[in-house]
C-alpha positions as CSV (number, residue, x, y, z in Angstrom):
1,M,19.7,-4.6,15.4
2,A,19.5,-1.7,12.7
3,A,17.0,1.1,13.4
4,T,16.0,2.0,9.8
5,A,13.5,4.8,9.0
6,V,11.6,3.3,6.1
7,S,8.4,4.2,4.2
8,Q,7.2,7.8,3.7
9,Y,4.4,10.0,4.7
10,Y,2.1,11.7,2.5
11,L,0.8,15.1,3.4
12,S,-2.2,16.4,1.5
13,F,-3.3,20.1,2.4
14,H,-6.7,21.4,1.6
15,S,-8.4,24.7,2.1
16,I,-12.1,26.0,1.3
17,P,-11.6,29.0,-0.7
18,E,-12.9,32.4,0.7
19,D,-14.7,32.8,-2.7
20,G,-16.7,30.1,-2.5
21,G,-0.8,-12.2,8.0
22,T,-0.3,-10.6,11.1
23,W,-0.6,-7.2,12.2
24,R,2.4,-5.1,11.0
25,R,4.0,-2.7,13.1
26,R,4.8,0.4,11.5
27,R,8.3,2.2,11.3
28,R,9.2,5.7,11.8
29,R,9.1,7.5,8.5
30,T,10.5,10.5,6.8
31,G,8.7,11.4,3.6
32,S,8.6,11.8,-0.2
33,S,7.6,14.5,-2.8
34,V,4.8,15.1,-5.2
35,C,2.7,18.3,-5.9
36,C,-0.9,18.2,-6.9
37,T,-3.3,21.2,-7.5
38,P,-6.3,20.0,-9.2
39,P,-8.7,22.7,-10.4
40,V,-11.5,23.9,-8.0
41,P,-14.9,23.3,-9.5
42,S,-16.5,26.7,-10.3
43,I,-20.0,27.8,-9.4
44,P,-21.9,29.4,-12.2
45,S,-23.3,32.9,-11.2
46,S,-26.7,31.8,-12.7
47,S,-27.1,28.9,-10.3
48,P,-29.9,29.3,-7.8
49,P,-29.0,30.0,-4.2
50,P,-28.9,27.0,-2.1
51,V,-31.4,26.3,0.5
52,V,-28.9,25.5,3.3
53,G,-26.1,28.1,2.6
54,P,-23.5,28.8,-0.2
55,E,-22.0,25.8,-2.0
56,L,-18.4,25.0,-0.9
57,S,-15.5,23.3,-2.6
58,L,-12.0,22.3,-1.7
59,S,-9.0,23.8,-3.2
60,F,-6.1,21.4,-3.0
61,G,-2.4,21.3,-2.7
62,A,0.0,18.4,-1.7
63,H,3.7,17.7,-1.1
64,V,5.5,14.6,-0.2
65,I,9.2,14.1,0.7
66,P,10.6,10.8,0.1
67,H,13.2,9.0,2.1
68,P,16.5,9.1,0.3
69,K,16.3,5.3,0.0
70,K,12.8,5.1,-1.3
71,V,13.0,7.7,-4.0
72,E,13.9,5.2,-6.8
73,K,10.8,3.4,-5.8
74,G,8.6,6.4,-5.3
75,G,7.9,5.5,-1.9
76,E,5.4,3.3,-0.3
77,D,2.2,5.3,0.4
78,A,-0.3,6.8,-1.8
79,F,-2.9,9.4,-2.1
80,F,-5.8,10.5,-4.6
81,I,-7.5,13.8,-4.9
82,S,-10.9,14.2,-6.7
83,S,-12.9,17.4,-7.4
84,Y,-16.2,15.3,-7.6
85,N,-19.0,16.9,-5.7
86,G,-17.5,19.3,-3.2
87,G,-14.1,17.3,-3.3
88,V,-12.8,13.9,-2.1
89,V,-9.2,13.3,-0.6
90,A,-7.9,10.1,0.6
91,V,-4.3,9.1,2.1
92,A,-3.1,5.2,2.5
93,D,-0.1,4.6,4.3
94,G,1.5,1.4,3.3
95,V,2.9,-0.8,6.2
96,S,6.5,-1.2,5.5
97,G,6.8,-4.5,7.6
98,W,6.0,-6.4,4.6
99,A,9.2,-5.8,3.1
100,E,10.7,-8.4,5.5
101,Q,8.7,-10.9,3.4
102,N,10.0,-9.6,0.1
103,V,6.8,-7.9,-0.6
104,N,6.6,-4.5,-1.9
105,P,4.7,-2.5,0.7
106,A,3.8,0.1,-1.9
107,L,1.8,-2.2,-4.0
108,F,-1.2,-2.5,-1.6
109,S,-1.7,1.1,-0.7
110,R,-1.2,2.4,-4.5
111,E,-3.9,-0.1,-5.5
112,L,-6.2,0.5,-2.7
113,M,-6.1,4.4,-3.7
114,S,-6.5,3.3,-7.4
115,K,-9.4,1.3,-6.7
116,A,-11.0,4.2,-4.5
117,S,-10.4,6.8,-7.0
118,S,-12.2,4.8,-9.6
119,L,-15.0,4.2,-7.3
120,V,-15.7,7.7,-6.2
121,E,-18.8,8.1,-8.5
122,D,-20.2,4.7,-8.1
123,E,-23.9,4.6,-7.4
124,E,-23.3,1.8,-4.6
125,V,-20.8,4.1,-2.8
126,S,-23.4,6.9,-2.7
127,Y,-20.7,9.5,-1.6
128,N,-20.1,7.5,1.6
129,P,-16.4,7.3,2.9
130,R,-17.1,4.0,4.8
131,T,-18.8,2.5,1.7
132,L,-15.8,3.4,-0.4
133,I,-13.4,2.1,1.8
134,Q,-15.4,-1.3,1.7
135,K,-15.4,-1.4,-2.1
136,A,-12.0,-0.4,-2.6
137,H,-10.5,-2.9,-0.2
138,A,-12.8,-5.7,-1.6
139,A,-11.4,-4.7,-5.1
140,T,-7.7,-4.6,-3.9
141,S,-5.9,-7.9,-4.8
142,S,-2.2,-6.9,-3.9
143,V,-0.5,-8.5,-0.9
144,G,0.0,-6.1,2.0
145,S,-1.6,-3.8,4.3
146,A,-2.2,-0.1,4.8
147,T,-3.8,2.4,7.2
148,V,-6.2,4.8,5.2
149,I,-8.4,8.0,5.8
150,I,-11.0,9.2,3.2
151,A,-12.7,12.6,3.4
152,M,-15.7,13.8,1.3
153,L,-17.2,17.3,1.2
154,E,-20.9,17.8,0.4
155,K,-21.3,21.2,-1.3
156,N,-23.5,22.0,1.8
157,G,-20.4,22.1,3.8
158,T,-20.5,18.6,5.6
159,L,-17.3,16.9,5.5
160,K,-17.7,13.1,6.1
161,I,-14.7,11.2,7.2
162,A,-13.9,7.6,7.6
163,S,-10.6,6.3,8.5
164,V,-8.9,3.0,9.5
165,G,-5.6,3.2,11.4
166,D,-3.7,6.4,12.4
167,C,-4.0,8.6,9.4
168,G,-5.3,12.0,10.6
169,L,-7.2,15.1,9.8
170,R,-7.2,18.5,11.4
171,V,-9.8,21.3,10.8
172,I,-8.4,24.9,11.3
173,R,-10.7,27.7,11.8
174,K,-9.4,31.2,12.7
175,G,-6.2,30.0,14.2
176,Q,-7.3,27.2,16.1
177,V,-7.9,23.4,15.5
178,V,-11.6,22.9,15.9
179,F,-11.8,19.2,14.8
180,S,-9.5,16.3,14.9
181,T,-9.4,12.5,14.2
182,S,-8.1,10.1,16.7
183,P,-5.8,7.1,15.8
184,E,-7.1,3.5,16.1
185,E,-4.4,1.2,17.5
186,H,-4.2,-2.4,18.7
187,Y,-1.5,-1.1,21.0
188,F,1.3,1.7,20.7
189,D,2.8,2.0,17.5
190,C,0.7,-1.0,15.9
191,P,-2.4,0.9,14.2
192,Y,-5.5,-0.8,12.7
193,Q,-4.9,-1.5,9.0
194,L,-6.7,-2.8,5.9
195,S,-4.9,-6.0,4.9
196,S,-4.9,-8.6,2.1
197,E,-5.0,-11.2,5.0
198,A,-8.1,-12.1,7.0
199,V,-6.6,-11.2,10.4
200,G,-6.7,-7.4,9.4
201,Q,-9.4,-5.0,9.8
202,T,-12.2,-4.1,7.6
203,Y,-14.7,-1.1,6.8
204,L,-16.6,-2.1,10.0
205,D,-13.6,-1.0,12.0
206,A,-13.6,2.3,10.5
207,T,-14.0,5.3,12.7
208,V,-16.8,7.4,11.0
209,S,-17.1,11.2,11.9
210,S,-18.4,14.4,10.2
211,V,-17.8,18.1,10.8
212,E,-19.6,21.2,9.3
213,L,-17.2,23.3,7.6
214,V,-17.5,27.1,6.7
215,K,-16.0,29.3,4.3
216,G,-12.2,30.0,4.8
217,D,-11.6,26.7,6.9
218,T,-8.3,25.0,6.5
219,L,-8.1,21.1,6.3
220,V,-4.7,19.2,7.1
221,I,-4.8,15.5,6.2
222,G,-1.9,13.1,6.2
223,S,-0.4,10.0,7.5
224,D,1.2,9.5,11.0
225,G,4.5,10.9,9.6
226,L,3.2,14.2,9.8
227,F,1.2,14.0,13.1
228,D,3.9,12.0,14.9
229,N,6.5,14.8,14.1
230,V,4.5,18.0,14.0
231,F,2.5,19.4,16.8
232,D,-1.0,20.9,16.3
233,H,0.1,24.3,17.3
234,E,2.9,24.1,14.7
235,I,0.4,23.1,12.0
236,V,-1.7,26.0,13.0
237,S,1.2,28.4,12.8
238,A,2.3,27.3,9.4
239,V,-1.2,27.6,8.1
240,G,-1.5,31.0,9.5
241,T,1.9,32.3,8.4
242,T,2.1,31.0,5.0
243,S,0.4,33.2,2.3
244,D,1.6,31.7,-1.2
245,G,-1.3,29.2,-1.4
246,V,-2.2,25.7,-0.3
247,T,0.4,23.9,-2.2
248,N,3.3,26.0,-0.7
249,T,1.8,25.7,2.6
250,A,1.7,21.8,2.2
251,K,5.3,21.9,1.2
252,V,6.2,24.2,4.4
253,L,4.3,21.4,6.6
254,A,6.0,18.4,4.9
255,N,9.4,20.1,5.2
256,L,8.9,20.7,9.1
257,A,7.8,17.0,9.6
258,H,10.9,15.9,7.5
259,T,13.2,18.2,9.6
260,H,11.8,17.1,12.9
261,S,12.0,13.5,12.1
262,L,15.8,13.7,11.5
263,D,16.5,15.7,14.5
264,L,17.4,13.3,17.4
265,S,17.0,16.0,20.1
266,Y,13.6,17.1,19.1
267,E,10.8,16.3,21.5
268,S,8.1,15.2,18.9
269,P,4.4,14.1,19.6
270,Y,5.6,10.6,19.1
271,S,8.6,10.6,21.3
272,L,6.7,12.3,24.1
273,E,3.8,9.8,24.0
274,A,6.4,6.8,23.9
275,R,8.1,8.2,26.9
276,A,5.0,8.7,28.7
277,R,4.0,5.1,28.1
278,V,7.2,3.5,29.3
279,I,7.1,5.6,32.4
280,N,3.6,4.3,33.2
281,W,4.6,1.0,32.5
282,I,7.4,1.2,34.9
283,Q,5.3,2.6,37.6
284,N,2.6,-0.1,37.3
285,F,5.2,-2.8,38.3
286,P,6.3,-1.5,41.7
287,S,6.5,-5.1,43.2
288,S,8.9,-6.2,40.5
289,S,12.3,-7.1,42.1
290,L,13.9,-5.4,39.1
291,F,12.2,-2.2,39.8
292,Q,12.2,-2.2,43.7
293,H,15.4,-0.2,44.1
294,C,15.7,1.8,40.8
295,S,14.6,5.2,39.9
296,I,13.0,5.9,36.7
297,D,16.2,7.5,35.3
298,S,18.1,4.5,36.1
299,L,15.6,2.1,34.6
300,M,15.7,4.0,31.4
301,T,19.5,3.5,31.4
302,L,18.8,-0.1,32.0
303,I,16.5,-0.4,29.1
304,L,18.9,1.4,26.8
305,N,21.5,-1.4,27.5
306,Y,19.2,-4.3,27.3
307,D,18.2,-5.1,23.6
308,L,15.5,-7.9,23.3
309,D,16.2,-9.0,19.7
310,Q,14.5,-12.2,20.6
311,Q,11.1,-10.5,20.8
312,G,11.1,-9.9,17.0
313,F,10.0,-6.2,17.1
314,D,10.9,-4.4,13.7
315,V,13.2,-1.9,15.7
316,P,14.8,-2.2,18.9
317,W,12.1,-2.3,21.6
318,W,13.7,0.3,23.9
319,K,13.7,2.9,20.9
320,K,10.0,2.3,20.7
321,M,9.5,2.8,24.5
322,L,11.8,5.8,24.7
323,G,10.4,7.5,21.5
324,M,13.9,7.9,20.0
325,K,13.9,8.7,16.4
326,L,14.9,6.3,13.7
327,T,17.0,7.7,10.9
328,G,18.6,4.8,9.3
329,M,21.1,4.6,11.8
330,T,22.0,1.5,13.8
């Protein structure tokens, strides 16, 4: 069974300036490349002082690195950035399993983001990320599915977040991660996802959260392709040591994720979690005759030599369990 890295990850990096059918399993991703730095809305000096505190807005930068096999198609994921109000950013991670049914996985995620972008200022949305997910999903007619995260900043500093699946967000303040989202999964490597099919999730399944931001905070938001390959401490380090603006920091983080994804010897967050899960699985079956006289190491070797194609996984099950990287090699 071929282990192919398909799809891409989208990385968006944002900073508050100091000056004010069936569930589809995902596949490991490497990335694509786009740069976007929309203007930061200015605050007129004649504006009256706010009641709660100084008005804040987001300064944006983005960088995406496509898998070589996806360059011609532009990748399978999508995002949008808006300067409306304090700033809005959203990422949708197209689920590549649809390609097995001759469906372009990019169509759903791109249309979802297009609809969301057009609805940001809608009165019924009322600047609510969960409602924006609801209306954008209802307006999307393409076949497919995607994970999604939307973050909206109020000018008083409140960041409102809604997410379905395993796209993520980190808030970094003074060299520390002070807020992070958690993935939603049916089981390991099968995240919640919005879908064109009735079996998928809806806005009602979204995790909703909020965090109060302060001047100088940094936000990093992206799909699982970032957070599966880069540890939080590496993100913090990149943010703290890159001084050429948010776009360059986004590029540094995207390149780091891409490099890690191609390194078979790198112990990534994904590989460590996968390995921990298989060890737990093995230890929970002590009475099985298969496991009675085997150490964990020998069982790992046994798994490596036992390929269950009939289970229909989109990648070899033992690679999922052991967290081995998928880089397009068989």
